[in-house]
C-alpha positions as CSV (number, residue, x, y, z in Angstrom):
1,X,-96.4,66.4,87.6
2,X,-96.0,70.1,87.5
3,X,-97.6,73.3,88.9
4,X,-96.1,76.5,87.6
5,X,-93.2,74.5,86.3
6,X,-92.4,72.9,89.6
7,X,-93.0,69.1,90.3
8,X,-95.3,68.2,93.2
9,X,-97.7,65.6,94.4
10,X,-101.3,66.0,95.4
11,X,-100.8,64.9,99.1
12,X,-97.9,65.2,101.4
13,X,-96.8,65.4,105.1
14,X,-96.3,69.0,106.3
15,X,-93.0,70.1,107.9
16,X,-94.5,69.5,111.3
17,X,-94.2,65.8,110.6
18,X,-97.9,65.0,111.3
19,X,-100.4,67.1,109.5
20,X,-101.4,66.4,105.9
21,X,-101.0,68.9,103.1
22,X,-103.3,68.8,100.0
23,X,-104.3,70.8,97.0
24,X,-107.7,72.4,97.6
25,X,-109.4,71.2,94.4
26,X,-112.6,73.1,95.2
27,X,-110.6,76.3,94.4
28,X,-109.3,75.2,91.0
29,X,-108.9,76.4,88.3
30,X,-109.3,80.0,89.4
31,X,-107.1,79.9,92.5
32,X,-104.3,77.4,93.4
33,X,-104.1,77.0,97.1
34,X,-103.1,74.2,99.5
35,X,-104.7,73.2,102.8
36,X,-103.5,71.6,105.9
37,X,-105.5,68.8,107.5
38,X,-104.9,68.0,111.2
39,X,-107.8,65.8,112.3
40,X,-109.8,62.7,111.2
41,X,-112.8,65.0,110.8
42,X,-111.0,67.4,108.5
43,X,-109.9,64.5,106.3
44,X,-113.5,63.1,106.2
45,X,-114.9,66.5,105.3
46,X,-112.2,67.0,102.6
47,X,-113.2,63.7,100.9
48,X,-116.9,64.2,101.3
49,X,-116.9,67.7,99.9
50,X,-114.5,66.7,97.1
51,X,-111.8,69.1,98.3
52,X,-109.9,65.8,97.7
53,X,-111.3,63.6,94.9
54,X,-110.4,60.8,92.5
55,X,-110.5,57.2,93.6
56,X,-106.7,56.7,94.2
57,X,-106.3,60.0,96.0
58,X,-109.3,59.3,98.2
59,X,-107.6,56.0,99.3
60,X,-104.3,57.8,100.1
61,X,-106.1,60.5,102.0
62,X,-108.1,58.0,104.0
63,X,-104.9,56.3,105.0
64,X,-103.6,59.5,106.4
65,X,-106.9,60.1,108.1
66,X,-106.3,57.0,110.1
67,X,-102.9,58.3,111.1
68,X,-104.4,61.6,112.4
69,X,-107.1,59.7,114.3
70,X,-104.5,57.4,116.0
71,X,-102.5,60.4,117.2
72,X,-105.4,61.2,119.5
73,X,-106.3,57.6,120.4
74,X,-104.4,54.5,119.2
75,X,-106.8,51.9,120.7
76,X,-108.6,49.2,118.8
77,X,-111.9,51.0,119.2
78,X,-110.4,54.3,117.8
79,X,-109.0,52.4,114.8
80,X,-112.3,50.9,113.9
81,X,-114.2,54.1,114.5
82,X,-111.8,56.0,112.2
83,X,-112.2,53.4,109.5
84,X,-116.0,53.5,109.8
85,X,-116.1,57.3,109.6
86,X,-113.9,57.4,106.5
87,X,-115.6,54.5,104.8
88,X,-118.9,56.4,105.0
89,X,-117.6,59.4,103.0
90,X,-117.9,58.1,99.5
91,X,-119.7,54.8,98.6
92,X,-118.7,54.1,95.0
93,X,-114.9,54.2,94.8
94,X,-113.4,50.9,96.0
95,X,-109.9,52.3,96.6
96,X,-111.3,53.8,99.8
97,X,-112.2,50.3,101.2
98,X,-108.9,48.9,99.9
99,X,-106.7,51.5,101.6
100,X,-108.6,51.2,104.9
101,X,-108.2,47.4,104.9
102,X,-104.5,47.8,104.2
103,X,-104.3,50.1,107.3
104,X,-106.2,47.7,109.4
105,X,-104.0,44.7,108.4
106,X,-100.9,46.6,109.2
107,X,-102.1,48.1,112.5
108,X,-104.3,45.5,114.2
109,X,-101.4,43.2,115.2
110,X,-99.4,46.0,116.8
111,X,-99.6,47.3,120.3
112,X,-101.1,50.9,120.5
113,X,-97.7,52.3,121.4
114,X,-96.4,51.4,117.9
115,X,-99.4,52.2,115.8
116,X,-98.9,55.9,115.0
117,X,-95.4,55.5,113.6
118,X,-96.5,52.3,111.7
119,X,-99.6,54.1,110.3
120,X,-97.6,57.0,108.9
121,X,-95.1,54.6,107.4
122,X,-97.8,52.5,105.7
123,X,-99.7,55.5,104.4
124,X,-96.5,56.9,102.9
125,X,-95.9,53.5,101.3
126,X,-99.4,53.4,99.8
127,X,-98.8,56.8,98.2
128,X,-95.5,55.6,96.7
129,X,-97.2,52.5,95.5
130,X,-99.9,54.6,93.8
131,X,-97.3,56.6,92.0
132,X,-95.6,53.4,90.7
133,X,-99.0,51.9,89.7
134,X,-100.0,55.0,87.7
135,X,-96.6,55.3,86.0
136,X,-97.0,51.6,85.0
137,X,-100.4,52.4,83.5
138,X,-98.8,55.2,81.5
139,X,-96.0,52.8,80.3
140,X,-98.5,50.1,79.2
141,X,-100.9,52.6,77.7
142,X,-98.3,54.5,75.6
143,X,-98.0,51.8,72.9
144,X,-101.7,52.1,72.3
145,X,-101.3,55.8,71.5
146,X,-98.2,55.1,69.5
147,X,-100.1,52.5,67.4
148,X,-103.0,54.9,66.9
149,X,-100.5,57.6,65.7
150,X,-99.0,55.1,63.3
151,X,-102.4,54.2,61.9
152,X,-102.9,57.9,61.1
153,X,-99.7,57.8,59.1
154,X,-98.2,60.2,61.7
155,X,-100.1,63.0,60.1
156,X,-101.9,65.8,61.8
157,X,-102.5,65.3,65.5
158,X,-103.6,62.4,67.6
159,X,-107.0,63.2,69.1
160,X,-107.9,61.6,72.5
161,X,-111.2,62.1,74.2
162,X,-111.4,61.8,78.0
163,X,-114.1,62.3,80.6
164,X,-114.0,63.8,84.1
165,X,-110.6,64.1,85.7
166,X,-108.4,61.0,85.7
167,X,-105.2,62.9,85.8
168,X,-102.6,63.5,88.5
169,X,-105.1,65.5,90.5
170,X,-107.1,62.3,91.0
171,X,-104.1,60.4,92.2
172,X,-101.0,60.9,94.2
173,X,-99.1,61.6,90.9
174,X,-99.2,60.8,87.1
175,X,-102.9,60.0,86.9
176,X,-104.6,57.0,85.4
177,X,-106.2,57.9,82.0
178,X,-103.9,60.8,81.5
179,X,-100.7,59.0,82.3
180,X,-100.3,57.5,78.8
181,X,-101.2,61.0,77.4
182,X,-98.4,62.6,79.4
183,X,-95.9,60.0,78.3
184,X,-97.0,60.4,74.7
185,X,-96.6,64.1,74.9
186,X,-93.1,63.7,76.3
187,X,-92.3,61.2,73.6
188,X,-93.0,63.8,70.9
189,X,-96.4,62.5,69.7
190,X,-98.6,65.5,68.8
191,X,-101.4,64.4,71.1
192,X,-104.4,66.7,71.6
193,X,-107.1,66.0,74.2
194,X,-110.8,66.7,73.9
195,X,-111.7,67.5,77.5
196,X,-115.4,66.8,78.4
197,X,-116.6,69.6,80.7
198,X,-118.1,66.8,82.9
199,X,-121.2,68.3,84.4
200,X,-122.4,68.8,87.0
201,X,-119.1,69.5,88.9
202,X,-117.1,70.3,85.8
203,X,-114.1,68.2,86.8
204,X,-113.0,68.2,83.1
205,X,-113.3,71.9,82.5
206,X,-111.9,72.8,85.9
207,X,-109.3,70.2,86.7
208,X,-108.3,68.2,83.6
209,X,-107.9,71.3,81.5
210,X,-106.0,73.0,84.3
211,X,-103.5,70.2,84.7
212,X,-103.0,69.6,81.0
213,X,-102.3,73.3,80.6
214,X,-99.8,73.2,83.5
215,X,-98.0,70.4,81.7
216,X,-98.2,72.0,78.2
217,X,-100.4,69.4,76.6
218,X,-102.7,70.8,73.8
219,X,-106.3,70.4,74.7
220,X,-109.8,71.7,74.0
221,X,-112.7,71.9,76.4
222,X,-116.0,70.6,74.9
223,X,-119.6,70.3,76.1
224,X,-120.3,66.8,77.3
225,X,-122.7,66.1,74.5
226,X,-120.3,67.0,71.7
227,X,-118.3,63.7,71.8
228,X,-120.6,61.7,69.6
229,X,-120.6,64.4,66.9
230,X,-116.8,64.5,66.9
231,X,-116.6,60.7,66.6
232,X,-119.0,60.7,63.7
233,X,-116.7,63.2,61.9
234,X,-113.5,61.2,62.6
235,X,-112.2,63.8,65.1
236,X,-111.6,61.3,67.9
237,X,-108.9,58.6,67.4
238,X,-109.4,56.9,70.8
239,X,-111.1,57.4,74.2
240,X,-109.4,56.9,77.5
241,X,-111.3,57.2,80.8
242,X,-110.6,56.2,84.4
243,X,-112.7,54.1,86.8
244,X,-113.7,54.3,90.4
245,X,-114.7,50.6,90.7
246,X,-114.3,47.7,88.3
247,X,-116.0,44.3,88.7
248,X,-114.3,40.9,88.2
249,X,-115.9,40.6,84.8
250,X,-114.7,44.1,83.6
251,X,-117.7,46.4,84.1
252,X,-116.5,49.8,85.0
253,X,-118.1,52.5,87.2
254,X,-116.9,56.0,86.3
255,X,-118.2,59.6,86.4
256,X,-121.7,60.0,85.1
257,X,-121.8,60.3,81.3
258,X,-119.0,57.7,80.7
259,X,-121.6,55.1,79.5
260,X,-122.9,57.4,76.8
261,X,-119.4,58.1,75.5
262,X,-118.8,54.3,75.4
263,X,-122.0,53.8,73.4
264,X,-121.0,56.5,70.9
265,X,-117.5,55.1,70.6
266,X,-118.9,51.6,69.9
267,X,-121.2,53.0,67.2
268,X,-118.3,54.8,65.5
269,X,-115.6,52.1,65.8
270,X,-113.6,54.3,68.1
271,X,-111.4,52.4,70.6
272,X,-112.6,52.9,74.2
273,X,-110.0,52.2,76.8
274,X,-110.3,52.3,80.6
275,X,-107.2,53.0,82.7
276,X,-107.4,50.7,85.7
277,X,-105.2,50.7,88.8
278,X,-105.5,47.3,90.4
279,X,-106.9,48.7,93.7
280,X,-110.0,49.8,91.9
281,X,-110.9,46.2,91.0
282,X,-113.6,44.8,93.2
283,X,-113.1,41.1,92.9
284,X,-116.3,40.4,95.0
285,X,-118.6,41.8,92.3
286,X,-119.6,40.5,88.9
287,X,-122.5,42.6,87.6
288,X,-121.6,46.3,87.8
289,X,-125.0,47.6,86.8
290,X,-126.8,45.6,89.4
291,X,-124.3,45.6,92.3
292,X,-122.1,48.7,92.3
293,X,-123.6,51.4,94.6
294,X,-124.1,54.7,92.8
295,X,-123.5,57.8,94.9
296,X,-126.3,60.4,94.8
297,X,-125.0,63.8,95.7
298,X,-126.5,67.2,96.7
299,X,-128.7,68.6,93.9
300,X,-127.1,72.0,94.4
301,X,-124.1,70.7,92.4
302,X,-126.5,70.6,89.4
303,X,-128.6,73.6,90.0
304,X,-125.7,76.0,91.0
305,X,-122.5,76.7,89.2
306,X,-119.4,78.7,90.2
307,X,-117.3,80.9,88.0
308,X,-114.9,83.8,87.9
309,X,-116.1,87.3,87.1
310,X,-114.0,89.8,85.1
311,X,-113.2,91.4,88.4
312,X,-111.5,88.2,89.5
313,X,-114.1,87.4,92.1
314,X,-115.4,83.8,92.2
315,X,-119.1,83.6,92.7
316,X,-121.8,80.9,92.7
317,X,-125.0,81.4,90.8
318,X,-128.2,79.3,90.3
319,X,-129.0,78.2,86.7
320,X,-132.3,76.5,87.2
321,X,-135.8,77.8,88.1
322,X,-136.6,78.2,91.8
323,X,-138.3,75.1,93.1
324,X,-137.2,72.7,90.3
325,X,-135.9,69.5,91.9
326,X,-132.6,68.0,90.7
327,X,-131.4,64.4,90.6
328,X,-127.6,64.2,90.9
329,X,-126.2,60.7,90.3
330,X,-122.4,60.7,90.5
331,X,-121.6,57.7,88.5
332,X,-122.8,55.3,85.8
333,X,-121.6,51.8,84.8
334,X,-120.2,50.9,81.4
335,X,-120.6,47.2,80.6
336,X,-117.5,45.3,79.7
337,X,-118.8,44.6,76.2
338,X,-118.3,48.3,75.4
339,X,-114.7,48.5,76.6
340,X,-112.0,47.8,74.0
341,X,-109.4,47.0,76.7
342,X,-108.3,47.7,80.2
343,X,-105.0,49.4,80.8
344,X,-103.4,48.3,84.1
345,X,-100.0,48.6,85.8
346,X,-99.4,45.0,84.7
347,X,-100.3,45.4,81.1
348,X,-103.3,45.6,78.8
349,X,-106.1,43.0,78.8
350,X,-109.6,42.3,77.6
351,X,-112.4,43.6,79.7
352,X,-113.4,40.1,80.8
353,X,-112.9,37.7,83.7
354,X,-110.3,35.8,81.7
355,X,-108.6,39.0,80.7
356,X,-108.3,40.3,84.3
357,X,-107.2,36.9,85.7
358,X,-104.5,36.7,83.0
359,X,-102.9,39.8,84.6
360,X,-103.8,39.0,88.1
361,X,-103.6,35.2,88.4
362,X,-103.3,35.3,92.2
363,X,-106.9,36.6,92.3
364,X,-109.6,34.0,92.1
365,X,-113.2,35.0,91.5
366,X,-115.0,36.1,94.6
367,X,-111.9,36.9,96.6
368,X,-111.4,40.3,98.3
369,X,-109.2,43.0,96.9
């Protein structure tokens, strides 16, 4: 996708051939800067602090974290320790586990002398695979937007509501939920995006709005609680969100607040789609509400907020009374019954065990991703 008119990815190898370059998402939308990661510890901190975030990008970054760790020590013990450190950074997104297992499978059979080169090669391949997967989601999701536009008689604009950031900033490129939107925009469909602010970290207002603006896609930032009202007044033609983990029966864990949007969509007969890269499917789980671990983050993300002053200075201020405790759950689970369909790189399917297995017949219930 584009930044200031120039195409780029969210993660890359620096000219020195070993360190990892990233976009510092904690500085957006006020300042665009990149950062260079040189150690396992720096990668783990970047994931934990959400300098890097989004399930697919977390997986890609973790793969490169293994590369950096092995540059210091390529032994079996160092490989396992690196994977343990990275696995502990974020508990909900299954891409993290998937990427680390891919690195383990590739590197364990090799002698230590061959592991560093093989690690960089596999990490780069995972990044390229992520780009292809996300473009595939866009290709399969585009007909859904085209059909919605035709149902409107190709009049006015096509209003799509999304939650959190499931664009290219959450992946290596293209994004998941936003990939069909970008392709619709490029196809000439007058798509307009309602962008939930997505409290408490404001990934919608800070990141989704920024990247849509960079790519020239019309959008409007809204308060999280406005979506239901817009649906009641026929101002939302469809919803598309991403997912950090999806169970074998089609339950989806996504940023906190997604469940409420799905309920409002169901009540107002608005299609509710989930963009689903296959590495986010956890084939070992059935009941998402019961079994998906929900990350609880620092309450300061809720009590404090950052913004830009007229002077250009970026400051953080507290918005709650001193001493008031805060509960900060990062995700919620939307049951499959509320999901109109899942959009994957292989096609569109029902949010059900049968639907998922129709696209992934090689996966039997209860097998690992």
